C-alpha positions in Angstrom: 112.1 56.3 35.4 113.3 56.5 39.0 116.6 54.7 38.5 118.6 57.8 39.1 116.6 58.9 42.1 118.6 59.3 45.3 117.1 60.1 48.7 118.7 63.1 50.5 120.8 61.8 53.4 119.1 62.4 56.8 121.7 65.0 58.1 121.3 67.1 54.9 117.6 66.9 55.0 117.7 68.1 58.6 119.8 71.1 57.6 117.4 71.8 54.7 114.4 71.7 57.0 116.1 74.1 59.4 116.9 76.6 56.6 113.4 76.2 55.2 111.8 77.0 58.6 114.1 80.0 59.1 113.2 81.4 55.7 109.5 81.0 56.3 109.6 82.8 59.7 112.3 85.4 58.9 111.2 88.9 59.6 110.7 91.0 56.5 112.2 94.5 57.1 110.0 96.1 54.5 106.9 94.5 56.0 108.0 95.7 59.5 108.6 99.2 58.4 105.2 99.5 56.6 103.3 98.0 59.5 105.1 100.1 62.1 104.2 103.2 60.1 100.6 102.0 59.9 100.6 101.4 63.7 101.9 104.9 64.4 99.5 106.5 61.9 96.3 104.8 63.2 97.3 105.5 66.8 98.0 109.1 66.0 94.7 109.5 64.2 92.5 107.8 66.9 94.2 108.8 70.2 92.9 112.4 70.0 89.3 111.6 69.3 89.4 108.9 72.0 90.8 111.3 74.6 88.2 113.9 73.7 85.4 111.4 73.8 86.3 110.6 77.4 85.2 114.1 78.5 82.7 115.0 75.8 81.0 111.9 74.5 81.8 108.8 76.7 79.6 106.6 74.5 82.0 107.1 71.6 85.0 105.6 73.5 84.2 102.0 72.9 83.7 102.2 69.1 86.9 104.1 68.8 88.8 101.7 71.0 87.3 98.7 69.1 88.4 100.2 65.8 92.0 100.6 67.2 92.1 97.1 68.6 90.9 95.5 65.3 93.1 97.6 63.1 96.1 96.7 65.3 95.2 93.0 64.9 95.3 93.3 61.2 98.6 95.3 61.3 100.2 92.4 63.4 98.7 89.8 61.2 96.6 88.2 63.9 93.6 86.1 62.9 91.5 85.6 66.0 89.2 82.6 66.4 86.7 82.6 69.3 85.0 79.8 71.3 82.2 80.7 73.7 81.2 84.3 74.4 82.0 87.0 77.0 79.7 87.1 80.0 77.0 89.8 79.6 74.8 89.2 82.7 76.4 91.7 85.0 79.8 92.5 86.5 82.5 90.0 85.8 86.2 89.5 86.5 87.8 87.8 83.5 90.8 85.7 84.4 93.1 84.9 81.5 96.5 83.4 80.9 99.1 86.0 79.8 101.3 85.3 76.8 102.2 88.7 75.3 101.3 92.4 75.1 99.3 91.2 72.1 96.8 89.8 74.5 95.6 93.3 75.0 94.6 93.9 71.4 93.1 90.4 71.2 90.8 90.7 74.2 90.3 94.4 73.9 88.5 93.9 70.5 86.3 91.2 72.0 85.3 92.6 75.4 84.4 96.1 76.6 86.3 96.0 79.8 89.0 97.6 81.9 92.4 95.9 82.1 94.4 95.4 85.2 98.2 96.1 84.9 101.2 96.7 87.1 101.9 100.3 88.0 105.2 100.4 86.1 103.2 100.0 82.8 101.8 103.5 83.4 105.3 104.9 82.7 106.0 103.1 79.5 106.5 105.3 76.4 103.3 105.5 74.3 101.8 102.3 75.7 101.6 103.8 79.2 99.7 106.8 77.8 97.3 104.5 75.9 96.8 102.4 79.1 95.9 105.5 81.1 93.5 106.8 78.5 91.8 103.4 78.5 91.1 103.7 82.3 93.4 100.7 83.1 93.5 99.8 86.8 97.1 99.9 87.9 98.1 97.7 90.9 101.2 97.8 92.9 103.8 95.1 93.4 104.0 96.2 97.1 101.8 94.0 99.3 101.3 97.0 101.6 99.1 98.5 98.9 97.1 95.3 98.3 94.1 96.6 100.3 93.8 99.8 98.3 94.2 97.9 95.0 91.6 95.4 95.9 89.2 98.2 97.0 89.5 99.8 93.5 88.9 96.5 91.8 85.9 95.7 94.0 84.5 99.2 93.5 84.6 98.8 89.8 82.8 95.4 90.0 80.2 96.9 92.4 79.5 99.5 89.7 78.8 96.7 87.2 82.0 97.0 85.2 84.0 94.2 83.5 87.5 93.7 84.5 90.3 91.7 82.7 92.9 90.3 85.0 96.0 88.2 84.2 96.4 86.3 87.5 99.7 84.6 86.6 101.2 88.0 87.5 103.6 87.8 84.5 103.6 86.4 80.9 104.9 83.0 79.7 105.7 81.2 76.5 102.0 80.3 76.2 102.3 76.6 76.0 101.3 76.1 79.6 99.7 78.1 82.4 101.7 79.5 85.4 100.2 79.3 88.9 97.4 81.8 89.5 98.2 84.2 92.4 95.3 84.0 94.8 96.1 87.4 96.2 95.0 88.9 92.9 91.5 87.5 93.5 91.0 89.5 96.7 88.4 91.7 94.9 86.2 88.6 94.5 86.8 87.1 97.9 83.9 84.7 98.2 83.0 85.8 101.8 82.6 89.4 100.7 81.8 89.5 97.0 78.2 90.3 95.9 76.3 87.3 94.6 75.7 89.0 91.2 79.5 89.2 90.5 80.8 86.5 88.1 84.2 85.3 87.2 85.0 84.0 83.7 88.1 81.9 82.9 89.5 82.7 79.4 92.4 81.0 77.6 94.5 82.6 74.9 96.5 80.4 72.6 98.9 81.5 69.8 98.3 78.3 67.9 99.8 78.3 64.5 101.8 80.4 62.1 100.5 81.8 58.8 101.8 78.9 56.9 99.9 76.4 59.1 102.8 75.2 61.3 102.1 74.9 65.0 103.8 77.5 67.2 105.8 75.2 69.4 109.4 75.0 70.5 111.4 78.0 69.4 108.5 79.2 67.3 106.5 80.2 70.4 108.9 83.1 70.8 107.7 84.6 67.6 104.6 85.9 69.4 105.1 85.1 73.1 106.7 88.0 75.0 108.2 87.0 78.4 111.4 86.9 80.5 114.0 89.5 79.5 112.7 90.1 75.9 112.6 93.8 74.9 109.3 95.3 74.0 110.4 97.4 71.0 112.5 94.7 69.5 109.8 92.0 69.8 107.1 94.3 68.4 109.2 95.2 65.4 109.8 91.5 64.8 106.0 90.8 65.0 105.4 93.6 62.5 107.8 91.8 60.1 106.2 88.3 60.4 103.4 86.9 58.2 100.9 86.5 61.0 99.4 83.8 63.2 96.1 82.3 64.4 95.1 83.1 67.9 92.5 80.9 69.7 90.4 82.5 72.5 88.1 80.4 74.6 85.5 82.1 76.8 84.5 79.4 79.3 81.3 79.4 81.2 81.3 81.9 84.1 81.5 80.8 87.7 80.2 82.5 90.8 82.8 83.3 93.4 80.3 83.0 96.2 80.1 79.3 95.5 83.7 78.8 96.7 85.0 78.6 100.3 87.9 81.1 99.7 89.8 82.9 97.1 92.5 80.2 97.0 90.1 77.6 95.8 88.6 80.1 93.4 92.0 80.8 91.9 92.8 77.1 91.6 89.5 76.3 89.9 90.1 79.1 87.4 93.7 78.0 86.8 92.6 74.4 86.1 89.9 75.5 83.6 92.3 77.8 81.7 95.0 75.1 81.6 92.6 72.4 80.3 91.4 74.8 77.6 94.9 75.8 76.5 96.0 72.2 76.2 93.0 71.5 74.1 93.9 74.5 71.9 97.4 73.3 71.2 96.5 69.7 70.8 94.0 70.7 68.2 96.9 71.6 65.9 
């Protein structure tokens, strides 16, 4: 029965595998156009009521924002899986690794919090407007403004708010964690922070593609946005892909007052996020 069977030579099999991988992850132009139109439509429909709610009915802002975040997740084909839960016992600074602009819609749907972003984000087309409407806290790259930025963050925490910070200071390919910048933890300086303020490490891992393959090697760039990648081009590519599974791990909160200084606090947070992220990727 198998006498005429011949195994495909290894070089040809390798070429076949490469072509198969390319076909599976190739961006669909039609899917990209439909999803881009959906993104523009849902944003256009919700941005007006959200802006109005900010002055007339503040309690309505969160439901509208959550609807936008969850709809955008579906448009981008993101299936989010969560371990742990966000801290709810008072003000908290959430410290997460940063992989992509997609982190915003992932975490935004899970936590009612204000994001921290660089000031240049405020000037981005459309996304800058959305960030300003969402009460994003913008911080400067200039160290001379560090005291003012820290004061704004500390003031928000003193008012009992939740803050989401990406302490790497930039995004990466998501397979590892870049060093956390201790200067960004100045708002939770152990010697000056209130005892009730917590800090919660969170890891975000873009784990596998829609067909089940692990997002490793060159596949990480399908959803990771870093380096000199353009925002518009990458977003259109995401719209055209089939989707992926995103793993979010909310680790137990820690108290900054228990640490001798912000450097040790930053290091402890970094270690926790790194361990969690490695567990996420090894799980696939």
